[in-house]
C-alpha positions as CSV (number, residue, x, y, z in Angstrom):
1,M,0.0,0.0,0.0
2,P,1.5,3.4,-1.0
3,N,2.2,6.0,1.5
4,N,-0.4,8.7,0.9
5,Q,0.7,11.0,3.7
6,I,1.4,14.6,2.8
7,S,3.7,16.2,5.3
8,N,6.4,18.8,5.6
9,P,8.5,17.3,8.5
10,T,11.6,18.8,9.9
11,S,14.4,16.8,11.6
12,P,13.3,13.6,13.5
13,V,14.6,15.1,16.7
14,Q,12.1,18.0,16.6
15,N,9.2,15.6,15.8
16,Q,9.8,13.2,18.7
17,A,7.3,13.7,21.5
18,Q,9.0,14.6,24.7
19,Q,8.1,12.6,27.8
20,T,8.2,15.5,30.3
21,P,5.5,17.3,32.3
22,Q,6.4,20.6,30.6
23,M,4.4,21.8,27.6
24,T,6.4,21.8,24.4
25,D,6.0,24.3,21.5
26,R,3.9,21.6,19.7
27,D,1.7,21.3,22.8
28,R,1.2,25.0,23.0
29,L,0.3,25.3,19.3
30,I,-2.1,22.5,19.6
31,D,-3.8,24.3,22.5
32,V,-3.8,27.6,20.7
33,L,-5.2,26.0,17.5
34,T,-7.9,24.2,19.5
35,T,-8.8,27.5,21.2
36,Q,-9.0,29.3,17.8
37,K,-11.4,26.6,16.5
38,Y,-13.6,27.0,19.5
39,L,-13.6,30.8,19.1
40,T,-14.5,30.6,15.4
41,D,-17.5,28.4,16.3
42,G,-18.7,31.0,18.8
43,F,-18.1,34.0,16.5
44,N,-19.9,32.2,13.7
45,I,-23.0,31.9,15.9
46,A,-22.7,35.4,17.2
47,T,-22.3,36.8,13.6
48,R,-25.4,34.9,12.5
49,E,-27.5,35.9,15.5
50,A,-26.4,39.6,15.7
51,S,-29.4,41.8,15.0
52,H,-27.6,45.2,14.9
53,D,-25.8,46.0,11.7
54,T,-22.7,47.5,13.4
55,L,-22.5,44.6,15.9
56,H,-22.8,42.2,13.0
57,R,-20.0,43.8,11.1
58,D,-17.7,44.0,14.1
59,V,-18.3,40.3,15.1
60,L,-17.8,39.3,11.4
61,T,-14.5,41.1,11.5
62,C,-13.5,39.1,14.6
63,L,-14.7,35.9,12.9
64,T,-12.6,36.5,9.8
65,E,-9.5,37.5,11.9
66,T,-9.9,34.4,14.1
67,H,-10.2,32.1,11.0
68,Q,-7.0,33.7,9.6
69,C,-5.2,33.2,12.9
70,A,-6.2,29.5,13.0
71,R,-5.0,29.1,9.4
72,D,-1.6,30.7,10.2
73,I,-1.2,28.4,13.2
74,Y,-2.1,25.4,11.1
75,N,0.5,26.4,8.4
76,L,3.2,26.8,11.1
77,M,2.4,23.4,12.5
78,F,2.5,21.9,9.0
79,Q,5.9,23.5,8.3
80,Q,7.2,22.1,11.6
81,G,6.0,18.6,10.6
82,W,3.4,18.6,13.5
83,Y,0.4,18.3,11.2
84,A,0.2,15.9,8.3
85,L,-2.4,15.2,5.7
86,E,-3.3,12.1,3.8
87,A,-3.9,12.1,0.1
88,E,-7.0,10.3,-1.2
89,E,-7.1,8.2,-4.2
90,Q,-8.8,9.8,-7.3
91,Q,-11.3,7.0,-7.6
92,K,-12.6,7.5,-4.1
93,L,-12.8,11.3,-4.7
94,T,-14.8,10.7,-7.9
95,Q,-17.1,8.2,-6.2
96,T,-17.9,10.6,-3.3
97,Y,-18.4,13.5,-5.7
98,Q,-20.9,11.4,-7.7
99,Q,-22.7,10.3,-4.5
100,F,-23.2,13.8,-3.2
101,S,-23.9,15.5,-6.6
102,G,-26.8,13.1,-6.9
103,Y,-28.4,14.7,-3.8
104,T,-29.0,18.0,-5.8
105,A,-32.2,16.5,-7.2
106,Q,-33.6,16.7,-3.7
107,F,-33.0,20.4,-3.4
108,P,-36.2,22.5,-3.3
109,Y,-34.8,24.8,-6.0
110,S,-33.4,24.2,-9.5
111,G,-31.0,21.6,-8.3
112,K,-27.9,23.4,-9.5
113,V,-25.1,24.1,-7.0
114,Q,-23.5,27.4,-7.5
């Protein structure tokens, strides 16, 4: 079976988990990324529920900035080799696409996804 992992690892020494009670840089970034994900969930709800236009705009700005911060943290973790992706086979992608594109017939409008 081919290795489908997409990663950008640095030296093996940096990637080894340290068995100490102290938090490592990797631990801190995982914590910060988790917090950013939690914040974007909350800001998304607040943006959707805001009834005042100025408040909506301000919270939307916070949401956008929080998403960008999470993306920057993810990119840093990927560069350090602390976050890896797995490539999927083209056949599986095509199959999943066909499965979900068939659902458009159930939409209450024209069925075309824009």
